[in-house]
N, C-alpha and C positions, 0 to 999 in steps of 0.2 A: 324806454324801448318797449313797444307793444308786441303782441303776438304776431302781427302782420309784417313785421320787419323782415327783410330778406336775409338769407344766409350770408350774402356778400356784405351787407351792412353790419351784421353781427360780427363778421370776421374783422372788418375794418375797425369797429369799435374796440375789439380785443387788441388789434395790432397797434392802434394809435392812442386810444383814450387811456388804457391801462398804464403805459409808460409815463404818460403825462401826469396821471394821478400820483405815480411814484415820485416824479420830479417835483411836484408841488410842495412836498414836504422838505425838500433839499434847499438849503440856502447857506450862505457864508457871509461873515461880517468881518471887516477890518476895523480895529479900534483906531479912531482918528485922534482922539484926545482922552487923556486920563486925568482925573482930579488928584492932585498930589496932597496927601494928608500931611499937615505940618507937624514938626516935632514939639511935644509939650516940654517946656523949659521949667525947671525947678526954680521957683522964685525965693523960697525960704533959705535961710542960712543954716546949713546942716552942721552940727558939731562934728569934729574930727572923729570921735569915738563912735559915731553913728553913721559914718560915710562908708558905705559898703564898696569894696573892690569887686570888679567883675572880670571873670576870665571866660573867653570865648574859645572853645575847642576847635580845631580843624574839623570842618564838616565831613560827614560821611558822603562820598560822591554819589551814592545810590546806584551803583552799577550791579548790584546783586539781585535786583528784582524788577528789571526793566521788561516790558512785554514785547511781543513780536513787532508791533508797529513802531515802537520807539527805537528798536535796533537800527532803523534807517537813519535816524537823526541824532543818536547819542554816540559820542566818541569818548572813549576813556581818557585820552589826553586832555580833552577839554574839561571834562568833569573833575579830574584830579587838580587841574589848575583852579577851577571854580571853587573847589573845597577849601582853598586858601584865600582866594580873592573875596569871597562872600563874607567870611568872618572879619576880615580886615575892614571891609566897608561897613559892616555892622558896628565894629569898634568905633570907627570914626563918627558914626551917627550917634551912638550912645554918649560919646564925649561931648557932643554939641548940646545935650540936654542939661548939662551941669547938675545932674541928679546923682552922680556916683563918685567914687573915689577913683583910683587908677583903673582903667579899662585896658585889658591886654588880650592879644591872641596868645593862647597857651598850648603847650604840648600836652598829650594825654596824661603823662606822669604827674603833672601839676594838679593834684586832686585836693588841695587844702586851701582853696580860694573861698572868699566870702560868698559870692554868687557865681554859679557856673552856668554857661549856656552851651547846649549841645544842639546840633542841627543835622539834618539829612536833606539832600537835594533830591526832590521827587520829580521835578521836570525843569528843564532849562534849555530853551532853543532860540532865544532872542526875541520871541514873541511873548512867551509866558515863562514866569519863574514861580515855581511852587516849592515851598520849604516846609519841613516838619521841624518844629523848634521845641525844645524841652529846657525849662529853667528850674533850677533848684539851688539851695543854699548849703552852707557847711554843716548845718544841723541834720542834714539828710532829708529835709522837707522839700518836696517837689512843689514848686509854685504852680506851674501848669505845663501842659503839652498841647500844642496847637499847630494847625496847618495854615500857612500863609500863602495867598495866591495873588500874583501881580501880572497885569497885562501891559505891554509896552504900546505906546501910541505909534502910528505910522510916521510921526514927526520926531520920534525919540532919537533917531540916528541922523537927522538932518542938521548940518552945521548952520549956525545962526549968522546973521550979518556980521561982517567983520572977521569971520573965521572963528567965532567963539565956540568952544566945545559945549554941546548940549548937556543938560543935567543927566545924571545916572538914570537910565530908563525905568528902573524899579525902585527909585528912592522912596516912593510912597510905601512900599512893602517894609523897607528898613525902618522907616519912621513909625510904622504901625507896631513893629516889634518893640521899639524903644518905648513907645507910649504905653503898650500893655505892661511891660515890666515896671515902669514907673507907677502906673495905676495900681498894680497888684501890691507893690511895696507900700504905697500910701494907705491902702484900704486894709492891710493885714498886719502891719507892724507899728508898734510905738517905739519910743527911744530905747526902752529897756530890752525889747526884743531884738532890735538892731545891734545893740552892744553884745547881746548874747551870741548872735551869729558871728560877730568878729572874734569874740573870745574863743568860741568853739573852733573856728578856723585856726587860730594860733595854737590852741592846745593839740589839735590834730597834727599840725606840723611838728610840734615838739615831740609828740609821741612817736612819730615816724622816725625821728632821729634818736630818741632815748626812750624806749618802751619802759625800761626799769625806773626811770625818774618820773615819767609823766603818764604811765599806763593807768594809774588809778584816778585820774582827774576826769575821765569821760566814761560814760556807760552807753554802750551801743545796744539798741533793741533788735529784736528779730527782723524788724522791718528796715533796718539800716539807719535808724534815726539816733542822733546823739544827744545826750543830756549831760550837763555839767554836774559832777558829784562834789567836787571841791576845787578850790583855786590855789595856785602856787602862792607861797608867802611873798609879801612885798620885798623887793630887793633880792629875790632868789638868784644867786649868781648862775645857776644852770639855765634859768629862763633868760637871763641877760645874754648868755652865749647863744642860745637859741634864736633870740631876736637879731643878733648880729649875723648869724648864719642865714636867717630868713631875708635880711636886707641884701646880703650877697646874692641870694637866689633871685630876688626881685631885679637886681642889677643885670643879671644874666638874661632873665626873661625880657627885660627892657631892651637889651642888645638884640634879642631875637626879633623885636619889633622892627629894628632896622632892616633885618633880613626880609621880613614879611612886606614891609614898606617898599623895599627895593624890588622884590618880586612883583608886587602889584604895579609899581611904576613901570617896569619893563613890559609887563603884561598888558598894561592899559590900552595902548594904541592898537596892537594887533587883535586884542580881545574885542575892542570897540568895533573894529572892522569886521571881525568874524560875526559878531552879533547882528550887525547891520545887514550883512549878506545872509546870515542865517534867517533873519526875520523874513526877508523876501523869498528865500528858498523854501522855507517851511510853509508859508502861505501858498506859494506856487505849487508845492508838492501836494498840499491838501486840495487845492483847486483841481489839479490834474487827476488825483486819485478819485475825487467825486465825479469829475467829468468822465473818466474812464469807466467808472462803475455804472454811471447813468447811461452811457452809450451802450455798454454791454447789456444792461437790463432791457433797454429799448430794443436792441437788435434781436435778443432771444425772444422777446415777446412778439416781435414782427415775424420771426421765423415760425413760431408756433402758430400765429394767426394765419400765415401763409400756407402752412401745411394743411390746416383745416380747410382753407379755401380751395387749395389745389384738389382736394377730394370731392369738390362740389360737382353738381350735375351739369350746370351750364358752362359753356366755353368761356364766357366773360369772367365768371367766378374763378375758374382754373387759371386763367391768365393773370388775374389779380393776385391769386395766391402765389404764382411764380415770381411776380414782381416783388411781392412782400418778402419772400424767402431771400431773394437776391439782395434786397435793400437791408434786410435784417442781418444777413452775413456781413455786408459792408460795415454796418454799425458795430458788430462785434469785433471785426478787425480793427476799426477805428479805436475801439476801446483798448485793445491790446497795444496799439501803436502809442496811445496816451500813456499807458503803463511804462513802455519803454522809454518814453521821454522823461517820465518822472525819475527813472533810474539815473538819467544824466544829472539831475539836480542833486541826487544822493551823492553821486561822485564829486560834484562841486563842493558839497559840504565836507566830504572827507579831505579834499585837498586843502580847504581852509583850515580844518583841524590840524592837518599835518604842518602847515605853515606856522600856526600858533605854537605848536610844540617846539619847533626849531628855533623860535625867537627867544626862548627862555633859557638863560645862562645860569650856571652855578654861581653862588654868592660867596664872598669871602668877608668874615667879620674879624675885627681885631679886639682881643681881650687884653687885660693888663699883662698877663704873663705868657700869652700864647696867641698864635693865629690859627683860626679854624676855617677850613674850607667846607662850606656847606654844599658839597656835591652829592651827598647822600640825603638822608632825611633829617629834618630838624629833631625829630623824636630821638634818634640815636645820639645826636650831639647832646641833647638835654639829659639823656639817661647817663652819659659819661660825666656830665657836669654834676649831677646829683651824687654819683659815686665819689667825686672829688670833695664835694661838701661834707659827706660823711667822714672822709679822711681828715679833713680840716677840723671837724667837730671833735673827733676822737683825739687828735693831737692837742687841741685846746683844753680838753677836759681830762686828758690822761687816762682815758678808758682803753 
């Protein structure tokens, strides 16, 4: 633009070119396909004494630190259900690698497992799943803490020919966690170190039941890491009783797997439908927000340009300014209308969340000597079970 350019042309450039420049940097992409990372399978035969058990805690639903934008698409009932669904699916993935001993979803009170996995849901909306995962072992050593990010393909929720159910949309993310855990174990531990982890887990369990008998076998550092100071004698009757108690504990936790499995099975179909709809709604919501923002920006720029032109000297410039103001006002109104439309999509997401919550029923599990209705939290049931185990141990040892 040179010095001879007319005021009208300058105004027109402000009203039209500036919004276009702003829009140039705005674009959106829908993932059409994602490459699935395969699970690494353990080919070597691992001795029983070196086969680490894995416990996956119920994930933190991540409801304490969501930002203002996420409040539109985050529903507590969905996140709380996902906090159980995700660990169970990760458990199934780890089992396929043939690299571990027993892999279980465990309550928080179960803190004497060989390897523990904790997680937090950072984002989950059907299109994107982002998790923070922390892996550590019974010695108190943290293996790693890492964020995992997965994107679903637009075909992830499309049924295949013959009505076959599509693969888990974020299976690649689960596979990556399993692969990272196996890689870390291979690179950092030999057979002796693996046996030490297992022994430490057993001694920590023993100490939790009988501090007087087993309190001197481990030393805990200020950093929370455990080292073995001495081992129980071979054939120690107290240790034999502890192992029997621990087997009973494992049996109860295995029973809880039936609960988690039933929970996930009941949840699977409505959750798949919710994620499918959420995927479309989230993309539509993002498109509408961007469109509304762009329309508002263009409208405001047009109004500003029109005001400048309306103050011009010539009649044609003033007329053009009036038209620009009217057009800009229309675009601003259009942007607000788009925002109102986006609220309709938010309401649709809320209805989907409510329907998922209503589909989940309490579970009943049968034990040898009692029937427990899991209408409350699994954590409370497990706490009662641990108290019963302490009573059994005291009765067996006469303490």
